[in-house]
C-alpha positions as CSV (number, residue, x, y, z in Angstrom):
1,M,102.1,117.3,96.6
2,N,103.3,120.1,93.7
3,E,106.4,118.2,92.9
4,A,105.3,115.1,90.5
5,P,105.9,112.0,92.3
6,G,110.0,110.5,90.4
7,K,110.7,114.3,89.4
8,D,113.4,113.4,91.8
9,I,114.8,111.2,94.0
10,D,113.2,113.3,97.1
11,S,110.2,113.4,96.5
12,L,109.2,110.0,95.6
13,I,110.6,108.7,98.2
14,K,108.5,111.1,100.6
15,A,105.9,110.3,98.4
16,L,106.3,105.7,99.8
17,Y,106.1,106.6,103.0
18,D,104.1,108.8,102.9
19,S,100.9,106.7,100.6
20,I,101.3,103.8,103.9
21,C,100.4,106.5,106.5
22,G,97.2,106.4,108.2
23,P,95.3,105.4,111.4
24,P,93.5,102.6,111.6
25,G,91.0,101.9,108.9
26,K,91.7,104.4,107.2
27,E,92.7,103.8,103.6
28,R,96.0,104.4,102.0
29,K,97.0,106.2,99.4
30,W,96.9,103.8,96.6
31,D,97.0,105.9,93.9
32,Q,99.5,108.0,94.9
33,M,102.2,104.2,96.1
34,R,101.3,102.6,92.5
35,P,102.5,105.5,89.9
36,L,105.7,105.4,92.2
37,F,106.8,101.6,90.6
38,F,107.9,101.1,87.7
39,D,105.8,98.1,85.8
40,R,106.3,94.7,86.8
41,A,108.3,96.7,90.1
42,H,109.1,94.2,92.7
43,M,108.1,94.5,96.9
44,I,110.5,92.5,98.3
45,R,109.9,92.1,102.9
46,T,112.1,90.0,104.8
47,D,111.8,88.2,108.0
48,V,113.5,85.0,109.5
49,L,111.0,81.7,110.4
50,E,110.7,80.2,113.7
51,N,113.5,77.9,113.1
52,G,116.0,80.6,112.2
53,S,116.1,80.6,108.3
54,P,115.4,83.6,106.3
55,Q,113.4,83.7,104.0
56,A,112.0,86.1,101.1
57,V,108.3,87.1,99.9
58,V,108.2,88.9,96.7
59,R,104.4,90.4,95.8
60,D,104.4,93.2,92.8
61,V,102.3,96.6,93.8
62,E,99.3,94.7,93.6
63,E,100.1,91.5,95.5
64,Y,101.8,94.5,98.8
65,I,98.3,96.3,99.1
66,E,95.6,93.0,99.3
67,S,97.6,91.7,101.5
68,T,98.2,94.7,104.1
69,K,95.0,95.5,103.7
70,G,93.5,93.5,106.8
71,F,96.9,95.0,109.3
72,F,95.6,98.8,108.5
73,D,92.4,97.6,108.8
74,Q,93.0,97.2,112.2
75,Q,95.9,99.3,113.0
76,G,96.7,102.4,113.0
77,F,100.3,103.0,110.7
78,Y,103.2,105.8,110.9
79,E,106.6,105.1,108.9
80,W,108.8,108.2,108.5
81,E,113.1,107.9,107.1
82,V,115.2,108.6,109.4
83,A,118.4,109.0,107.8
84,R,119.4,107.5,104.2
85,R,122.3,107.4,101.8
86,T,122.4,107.6,97.5
87,D,123.5,106.3,95.2
88,I,124.3,107.1,91.8
89,F,125.1,106.0,88.3
90,G,123.7,107.1,84.8
91,N,119.9,106.7,85.3
92,V,120.7,104.0,88.0
93,A,120.0,104.4,91.5
94,H,120.3,102.7,95.4
95,V,118.9,103.7,98.5
96,F,119.4,103.0,101.4
97,S,116.2,104.0,103.3
98,T,116.0,104.1,106.7
99,Y,112.8,104.2,108.6
100,E,111.0,104.4,111.9
101,A,107.6,103.2,112.4
102,R,105.2,103.7,115.2
103,F,101.4,102.6,115.9
104,N,100.8,107.0,116.2
105,P,102.6,108.9,115.2
106,D,102.9,111.2,118.9
107,D,104.6,107.2,121.1
108,P,107.4,108.6,121.8
109,E,109.7,104.7,120.9
110,P,108.9,103.8,117.3
111,F,107.7,100.0,117.7
112,K,110.1,99.4,114.4
113,R,113.1,100.5,112.6
114,G,114.9,98.5,109.1
115,I,116.7,99.0,106.2
116,N,114.3,99.9,102.9
117,S,116.8,99.3,99.8
118,I,115.4,100.5,96.6
119,Q,116.9,100.5,93.7
120,L,115.7,103.7,90.6
121,F,116.0,103.7,87.2
122,H,115.5,107.5,85.5
123,D,113.5,107.0,81.9
124,G,115.3,110.2,80.6
125,Q,112.5,112.1,82.4
126,R,112.0,111.1,86.3
127,W,112.8,109.0,88.7
128,W,111.0,104.9,89.2
129,I,111.2,102.5,91.7
130,I,111.7,99.2,90.5
131,N,112.7,97.1,94.0
132,M,112.5,97.5,96.7
133,L,113.8,95.4,98.9
134,W,113.8,95.4,102.5
135,D,115.2,94.1,106.6
136,N,113.5,95.0,110.3
137,E,116.1,95.5,112.8
138,R,116.1,92.5,115.6
139,G,118.5,91.2,117.9
140,D,120.5,89.6,116.8
141,N,120.6,92.0,113.6
142,P,120.4,95.7,115.2
143,L,121.0,98.3,113.3
144,P,124.7,99.5,112.2
145,A,125.4,103.2,113.7
146,K,126.2,104.2,110.0
147,Y,122.6,103.2,108.3
148,L,121.5,106.6,111.0
149,T,122.9,109.4,109.5
150,T,123.0,110.9,105.6
151,R,125.0,111.0,103.7
């Protein structure tokens, strides 16, 4: 990557997605991911339990890495952004990044889609991810059309 991640929002988001993609058993680019996140940043996965209750699983970057290693050892995973909405005010930004994930990059259809809600902070030099919260599309939670185009 020529441009340092975080110098601009585009390079940071590209580096984020790139860091987790790869075939089964291949070590992900954790050393590329770690410096994208501000100290004590959170990565929050949401889902719905069998009883219908929503839950949020809060992890820091190291906990996220540890929790996904088993999956990535067994499964190819390729996730990329298909649309984005960005709002910036001063040194804060909020990115709604719509994603698709495939087990192989050439799979015709994604096995999941969803939205990463990413809060960013600019420290005068670069952008940092402060928090990242995501939810997957489900039958009762379809992606709205407005999040399938970039604004």
